[in-house]
ZANU-806332 format. One record per residue: residue number from 1; x, y, z of N, C-alpha, C in turn; residue in three letters. Coordinates in steps of 0.2 Angstrom, whole numbers. Layout:
NODE NUM X Y Z X Y Z X Y Z ALA
...
END
This chain:
NODE 1 145 -360 128 151 -360 136 147 -369 140 MET
NODE 2 143 -373 138 145 -377 141 149 -381 140 ASN
NODE 3 151 -383 133 157 -388 134 163 -385 139 ASP
NODE 4 165 -379 138 170 -376 143 167 -377 152 LEU
NODE 5 162 -375 152 161 -379 159 160 -385 159 ASP
NODE 6 161 -391 156 163 -397 159 171 -397 159 GLU
NODE 7 175 -392 154 180 -392 154 183 -389 160 THR
NODE 8 182 -383 163 183 -383 169 180 -387 173 PHE
NODE 9 176 -389 172 173 -396 180 179 -402 180 ALA
NODE 10 181 -403 174 185 -408 172 193 -408 174 ALA
NODE 11 193 -402 173 200 -403 175 202 -396 183 LEU
NODE 12 194 -396 186 195 -396 195 199 -397 196 ALA
NODE 13 199 -406 197 203 -411 202 213 -411 200 ASP
NODE 14 212 -411 204 220 -414 203 222 -422 199 PRO
NODE 15 221 -424 203 220 -432 199 219 -431 190 THR
NODE 16 211 -426 188 215 -428 182 218 -423 179 ARG
NODE 17 219 -419 181 224 -413 179 231 -418 176 ARG
NODE 18 234 -421 185 241 -425 183 240 -429 175 ARG
NODE 19 233 -434 175 233 -436 169 234 -433 163 VAL
NODE 20 231 -427 163 230 -424 157 237 -422 153 ILE
NODE 21 242 -421 162 250 -419 161 254 -425 157 GLU
NODE 22 252 -433 160 254 -438 159 253 -440 151 LEU
NODE 23 247 -438 147 245 -439 140 248 -435 136 LEU
NODE 24 251 -428 140 254 -426 136 261 -427 132 ARG
NODE 25 263 -432 136 268 -437 132 267 -442 130 ALA
NODE 26 261 -443 128 256 -447 124 252 -452 126 GLY
NODE 27 252 -456 122 245 -462 123 248 -466 130 PRO
NODE 28 241 -467 134 244 -472 141 239 -480 141 HIS
NODE 29 238 -482 144 235 -487 146 234 -486 154 ARG
NODE 30 225 -487 156 222 -484 162 227 -487 166 SER
NODE 31 229 -492 166 235 -494 174 239 -491 173 SER
NODE 32 243 -491 168 248 -487 168 246 -479 170 GLU
NODE 33 242 -477 170 240 -468 173 238 -471 178 LEU
NODE 34 236 -477 181 236 -478 188 242 -478 193 ALA
NODE 35 248 -481 190 253 -481 191 255 -474 193 ALA
NODE 36 256 -472 188 259 -465 186 257 -461 193 ARG
NODE 37 252 -460 195 245 -456 197 243 -455 204 ALA
NODE 38 248 -461 205 247 -465 212 242 -467 216 GLY
NODE 39 234 -470 211 228 -469 211 225 -479 211 THR
NODE 40 220 -478 213 219 -485 210 216 -486 204 THR
NODE 41 215 -494 201 212 -492 195 206 -489 191 ARG
NODE 42 203 -493 200 195 -492 198 193 -483 198 PRO
NODE 43 199 -481 204 195 -473 205 199 -470 196 ALA
NODE 44 203 -472 194 204 -472 189 202 -469 182 MET
NODE 45 199 -476 180 193 -476 176 187 -472 177 GLY
NODE 46 185 -469 185 180 -465 184 185 -457 181 ARG
NODE 47 189 -457 185 193 -449 181 196 -448 176 HIS
NODE 48 195 -455 169 196 -458 164 189 -456 160 LEU
NODE 49 184 -456 165 174 -454 163 175 -449 164 LYS
NODE 50 175 -447 166 173 -438 167 179 -433 163 VAL
NODE 51 186 -437 160 190 -435 154 186 -436 149 LEU
NODE 52 185 -442 148 180 -442 140 174 -438 140 ARG
NODE 53 168 -440 146 164 -438 144 167 -426 145 ALA
NODE 54 170 -424 145 168 -419 145 174 -414 137 SER
NODE 55 174 -421 134 180 -422 126 187 -421 128 GLY
NODE 56 190 -421 131 196 -419 133 200 -425 133 LEU
NODE 57 197 -431 133 202 -436 131 199 -443 127 VAL
NODE 58 200 -446 123 200 -451 117 204 -456 122 HIS
NODE 59 199 -462 120 200 -469 120 201 -472 115 VAL
NODE 60 205 -477 114 205 -481 109 207 -489 110 GLU
NODE 61 202 -495 107 203 -501 109 208 -503 104 MET
NODE 62 211 -506 108 218 -509 106 215 -517 100 LEU
NODE 63 218 -517 94 212 -523 90 218 -530 93 ALA
NODE 64 224 -531 97 228 -536 97 223 -536 105 ASP
NODE 65 220 -533 109 217 -534 119 211 -532 117 ASP
NODE 66 207 -537 118 196 -535 119 198 -530 125 ALA
NODE 67 203 -531 130 202 -524 135 206 -519 135 ARG
NODE 68 211 -521 131 213 -512 132 212 -509 129 GLY
NODE 69 213 -503 131 213 -497 130 216 -494 130 ARG
NODE 70 218 -487 126 221 -482 127 222 -475 126 VAL
NODE 71 223 -472 130 219 -466 129 225 -460 127 TYR
NODE 72 222 -452 125 224 -450 123 222 -443 123 SER
NODE 73 227 -437 122 221 -431 122 217 -427 117 LEU
NODE 74 213 -425 115 210 -422 109 211 -414 111 ARG
NODE 75 216 -414 106 222 -406 107 214 -400 103 ALA
NODE 76 209 -403 98 203 -396 99 200 -394 105 GLU
NODE 77 199 -398 108 195 -396 114 202 -390 120 GLU
NODE 78 205 -393 119 211 -386 120 213 -381 116 PHE
NODE 79 210 -380 111 210 -375 106 204 -370 110 VAL
NODE 80 199 -374 111 194 -370 113 195 -365 118 ALA
NODE 81 199 -371 125 198 -368 130 205 -363 130 LEU
NODE 82 210 -365 125 213 -357 125 211 -352 122 GLN
NODE 83 208 -351 117 205 -349 115 201 -343 118 ALA
NODE 84 197 -344 125 194 -343 129 199 -340 135 TRP
NODE 85 204 -343 135 210 -338 142 211 -332 137 LEU
NODE 86 214 -335 130 215 -327 126 209 -322 127 ASP
NODE 87 207 -322 125 201 -317 128 199 -314 133 GLN
NODE 88 200 -317 138 199 -318 147 205 -310 145 VAL
NODE 89 212 -315 143 218 -311 144 221 -303 140 HIS
NODE 90 215 -303 136 217 -298 131 209 -292 134 ALA
NODE 91 204 -294 136 203 -290 141 206 -286 147 PHE
NODE 92 209 -291 151 213 -289 156 218 -285 154 TRP
NODE 93 221 -287 150 228 -284 146 224 -276 144 SER
NODE 94 218 -277 140 216 -267 139 214 -265 146 GLU
NODE 95 210 -269 149 206 -266 155 216 -262 160 GLN
NODE 96 220 -264 160 227 -262 162 230 -258 157 LEU
NODE 97 229 -257 154 232 -252 147 229 -246 148 GLY
NODE 98 224 -247 148 219 -241 151 221 -235 156 HIS
NODE 99 220 -241 163 222 -241 171 229 -237 169 PHE
NODE 100 235 -240 166 241 -235 167 241 -229 162 LYS
NODE 101 238 -228 159 237 -222 153 234 -216 158 ALA
NODE 102 225 -218 160 228 -214 168 231 -214 174 HIS
NODE 103 234 -217 176 236 -217 180 244 -211 177 ALA
NODE 104 246 -214 174 252 -206 171 249 -201 168 GLU
NODE 105 244 -201 165 241 -193 165 239 -189 171 LYS
NODE 106 238 -193 177 237 -191 182 243 -185 187 ARG
NODE 107 250 -189 183 256 -187 188 256 -182 183 ARG
END
């Protein structure tokens, strides 16, 4: 559950959710993400640090540029998040099904 807590904490910020949306289209450099998210490079660096720590984002160093880093999504963390959401959805679907059966029986 701790990993899930970190995932939700990382996704609580709207800028970080925007970064996730941008990375869904493919890998990007930090400067590209900052420009498209409307934030400064230092601020984007802090957001990317949180996303990396939560495991949602992977960074790769470019071979031809020692300072170049490209960020991409890590699908396995989203699979874990989706599994938890599916469990919550199944619980509420079952509860609503029981409520519907109860309400129809009372008619």
